[in-house]
C-alpha positions as CSV (number, residue, x, y, z in Angstrom):
1,M,152.6,95.9,77.1
2,D,149.1,97.3,76.3
3,R,149.1,98.5,72.8
4,M,146.8,100.2,70.3
5,K,145.8,99.1,66.8
6,P,142.9,100.0,64.5
7,S,139.8,97.9,64.9
8,P,136.5,97.9,62.9
9,D,134.3,96.8,65.7
10,G,133.8,100.1,67.6
11,S,131.3,99.9,70.5
12,L,128.2,102.0,70.4
13,R,128.9,102.9,74.0
14,D,132.4,104.1,73.3
15,P,133.8,106.8,71.1
16,S,136.4,104.4,69.6
17,A,133.9,104.2,66.6
18,I,134.6,107.9,65.8
19,P,136.6,108.2,62.5
20,G,140.3,108.5,63.2
21,A,140.1,107.0,66.7
22,Q,142.0,103.8,67.4
23,K,140.8,101.0,69.6
24,I,143.0,99.9,72.4
25,V,143.9,96.2,72.6
26,Y,144.9,95.3,76.2
27,T,147.5,92.5,76.6
28,Q,148.4,93.0,80.2
29,T,145.0,94.2,81.5
30,R,142.0,92.0,82.2
31,R,138.9,92.8,80.2
32,L,136.0,93.0,82.7
33,Q,132.5,92.2,81.3
34,T,130.0,94.6,82.7
35,N,126.2,94.5,82.9
36,D,124.3,97.7,82.0
37,A,121.6,97.0,84.6
38,Y,124.2,96.5,87.3
39,L,126.0,99.7,86.4
40,K,122.7,101.6,86.4
41,D,121.7,100.2,89.8
42,H,125.1,101.5,91.1
43,R,124.6,104.9,89.3
44,V,127.6,104.4,87.0
45,I,127.1,106.3,83.7
46,A,127.2,103.4,81.2
47,E,125.6,105.9,78.8
48,S,126.5,109.6,78.5
49,T,123.4,110.9,76.8
50,D,121.2,111.8,79.8
51,A,121.4,114.9,82.0
52,V,123.8,113.4,84.5
53,G,126.1,112.3,81.7
54,A,126.0,115.8,80.3
55,S,126.9,117.3,83.6
56,Y,129.9,115.0,83.9
57,K,131.0,116.2,80.5
58,V,131.1,119.8,81.8
59,L,133.1,118.7,84.8
60,R,135.3,116.6,82.5
61,T,136.1,119.6,80.3
62,H,137.0,121.8,83.2
63,V,139.2,119.1,84.7
64,R,140.9,118.1,81.5
65,Q,141.7,121.7,80.4
66,R,143.2,122.6,83.8
67,M,145.2,119.4,83.9
68,L,146.6,119.8,80.4
69,A,147.3,123.5,80.7
70,N,149.4,122.9,83.8
71,Q,150.9,119.7,82.6
72,W,149.5,117.9,85.6
73,Q,148.9,114.2,85.3
74,T,147.7,112.9,88.7
75,L,144.4,114.1,90.3
76,A,143.4,113.2,93.8
77,I,139.6,113.2,94.4
78,T,138.5,113.6,98.0
79,S,135.7,115.1,100.2
80,P,135.6,116.7,103.6
81,N,133.6,113.8,105.2
82,E,132.2,110.5,104.1
83,G,128.9,110.3,102.3
84,A,129.5,113.1,99.8
85,G,129.8,110.7,96.9
86,K,133.5,111.2,96.0
87,T,134.0,107.6,94.9
88,L,131.1,107.6,92.5
89,T,132.2,111.0,91.3
90,S,135.7,109.6,90.7
91,I,134.3,106.7,88.7
92,N,131.9,108.7,86.5
93,L,134.5,111.4,85.9
94,A,137.0,108.8,84.9
95,I,134.5,107.2,82.5
96,S,133.7,110.6,81.0
97,L,137.3,111.5,80.6
98,A,138.0,108.2,79.0
99,R,135.4,108.8,76.3
100,E,137.6,111.6,74.9
101,V,139.0,110.2,71.7
102,N,142.6,111.1,72.5
103,Q,142.5,110.6,76.3
104,T,143.3,107.4,78.3
105,V,142.6,107.3,82.0
106,L,143.8,105.2,85.0
107,L,141.5,105.1,88.0
108,V,143.1,104.0,91.2
109,D,141.4,103.1,94.5
110,L,143.5,104.6,97.2
111,D,140.7,104.7,99.8
112,L,142.7,102.0,101.5
113,R,140.5,101.8,104.7
114,R,137.3,101.4,102.7
115,P,138.2,100.3,99.1
116,S,134.9,100.1,97.1
117,I,135.5,101.0,93.4
118,A,135.4,97.4,92.2
119,R,131.9,96.8,93.5
120,Y,130.5,99.6,91.4
121,F,131.5,97.5,88.3
122,T,131.0,93.9,89.4
123,N,130.0,91.7,92.3
124,E,133.1,89.6,91.7
125,N,135.7,89.6,94.5
126,L,138.6,91.1,92.5
127,P,142.2,91.3,93.7
128,G,143.7,94.8,94.2
129,I,146.3,97.0,95.6
130,S,146.5,95.1,98.9
131,D,147.6,92.0,97.0
132,Y,150.3,94.0,95.2
133,L,151.6,95.5,98.4
134,F,151.5,92.5,100.7
135,N,151.4,89.4,98.4
136,D,153.6,90.7,95.5
137,A,150.9,90.1,93.0
138,P,151.9,91.6,89.6
139,L,149.9,94.6,88.3
140,S,148.9,92.7,85.3
141,E,146.7,90.5,87.5
142,L,145.0,93.5,89.2
143,L,144.3,96.0,86.4
144,F,141.0,95.7,84.6
145,N,139.3,97.5,81.7
146,P,135.5,97.7,82.0
147,E,133.8,96.6,78.9
148,G,132.5,99.5,76.8
149,V,135.0,102.1,78.1
150,E,138.0,101.3,75.9
151,R,140.3,104.0,77.3
152,L,139.8,103.4,81.0
153,V,141.9,101.1,83.2
154,V,141.0,100.5,86.9
155,L,143.4,99.5,89.7
156,P,141.0,98.4,92.4
157,G,141.5,98.1,96.1
158,N,140.7,94.8,97.9
159,K,141.2,94.2,101.6
160,A,140.9,97.2,104.0
161,M,144.1,98.4,105.6
162,E,144.3,99.6,109.2
163,Y,147.5,101.5,108.8
164,S,146.6,103.3,105.6
165,S,148.6,106.5,105.8
166,E,151.7,104.6,106.8
167,T,151.1,102.3,103.8
168,L,150.6,105.2,101.5
169,S,154.0,106.6,102.6
170,S,155.8,103.2,102.3
171,P,158.6,102.8,99.7
172,K,156.7,100.2,97.8
173,M,153.6,102.5,97.5
174,V,155.7,105.5,96.5
175,A,157.4,103.4,93.8
176,L,154.0,102.2,92.5
177,A,152.8,105.8,92.3
178,E,155.8,106.8,90.3
179,E,155.4,103.8,88.0
180,L,151.7,104.6,87.4
181,K,152.7,108.2,86.4
182,T,155.6,107.4,84.1
183,R,154.4,104.2,82.3
184,Y,152.1,106.2,80.0
185,P,153.0,109.9,80.3
186,S,149.9,111.1,78.4
187,R,147.5,109.2,80.6
188,L,145.5,111.0,83.3
189,V,145.6,109.2,86.7
190,L,142.6,109.7,89.0
191,L,143.1,108.7,92.6
192,D,140.0,108.0,94.7
193,M,141.2,109.1,98.2
194,P,139.6,108.9,101.7
195,P,137.7,111.8,103.2
196,L,140.1,114.6,104.0
197,L,138.8,115.3,107.6
198,A,138.5,111.6,108.5
199,C,142.2,110.7,108.4
200,D,145.6,111.9,107.3
201,D,145.9,109.8,104.2
202,V,145.4,112.6,101.7
203,L,148.0,114.8,103.4
204,A,150.4,111.8,103.7
205,F,150.1,111.1,99.9
206,S,150.0,114.7,98.8
207,P,153.7,114.8,97.6
208,Y,152.8,112.2,95.0
209,F,149.8,113.8,93.2
210,D,149.7,117.0,91.1
211,A,146.3,118.4,92.0
212,A,143.1,117.8,94.0
213,L,139.3,118.0,93.4
214,L,137.1,118.4,96.5
215,V,133.6,116.9,96.3
216,V,131.1,118.5,98.6
217,E,127.5,117.5,99.3
218,E,124.8,120.1,99.0
219,S,122.9,120.8,102.3
220,A,125.2,118.4,104.1
221,T,128.8,119.6,103.9
222,T,129.1,122.7,106.1
223,N,130.9,125.9,105.4
224,A,133.2,125.2,108.3
225,E,134.1,121.8,106.8
226,V,134.8,123.4,103.4
227,R,137.0,126.1,105.0
228,H,138.9,123.5,107.1
229,S,139.4,121.3,104.0
230,L,140.6,124.3,101.9
231,D,143.1,125.2,104.7
232,L,144.5,121.6,104.7
233,L,144.8,121.7,100.9
234,R,146.4,125.2,100.9
235,R,149.7,123.8,99.6
236,T,148.0,121.6,97.0
237,N,147.0,122.6,93.5
238,L,143.2,122.7,93.9
239,L,141.1,122.4,90.8
240,G,138.0,123.4,92.5
241,L,134.8,122.0,94.2
242,A,132.4,119.5,92.7
243,L,128.9,120.0,94.1
244,N,127.2,116.6,94.5
245,K,123.7,115.4,95.3
246,S,122.2,118.7,94.1
247,R,118.5,119.2,94.9
248,D,117.9,120.9,91.6
249,E,115.0,119.7,89.4
250,V,117.5,118.4,86.8
251,P,120.2,116.2,88.4
252,S,123.5,118.0,87.9
253,Y,127.0,118.4,89.2
254,G,128.2,121.9,89.8
255,Y,131.8,123.0,89.4
256,G,133.4,126.0,90.9
257,A,137.0,127.2,90.8
258,R,138.7,128.2,93.9
């Protein structure tokens, strides 16, 4: 089991060096070495001191407060259509949340038709959920902790699945979702889901997450697409809309409650 113990070698990129914080020591999760230049090229916020990192902190605060206030644990992140940046938003929000001293985060790649989270961290061909579902690979061989973000664990995808919504509703996937929620009750679980209007995956899996965040692209996502998405999510606890790819002079992510 992954455990926590005090450690004196706090990373400068991680808040585990803050007095009173404990560093997590992973015993059933792979430690993935990362490269700052690679992360920067893929727009992953290895550092949180620039304007983009600050904007994610604002989004993080809104999300965390709403999740904790309602005792929600699992958040699905989707968008009306592809290209809005919902996967990168999922990754950077997860990193920002994990930098909270008392918050651990699990990021799960549930875009089963186009799994891509792993490639934002590494060019290695990593095993993922498809190996768990179809090859009985244990979770301990799939989970990884990216270097420098002590409180984040990632469950990547791997091979694309044609029958994704059926897979999401399968007994083995439902059991996995329950295990991920109950193993560490205080951990926030972020699910990178497919675009809402592209397939029925989000709706098929909606009984198994607590709330949703809709990522929209400025000047690309239409009002009709937003209205249609909100209608589809009407039975879901919607945290709000995250505005991505803003044309503002200072790069930012907007957040608006429903």
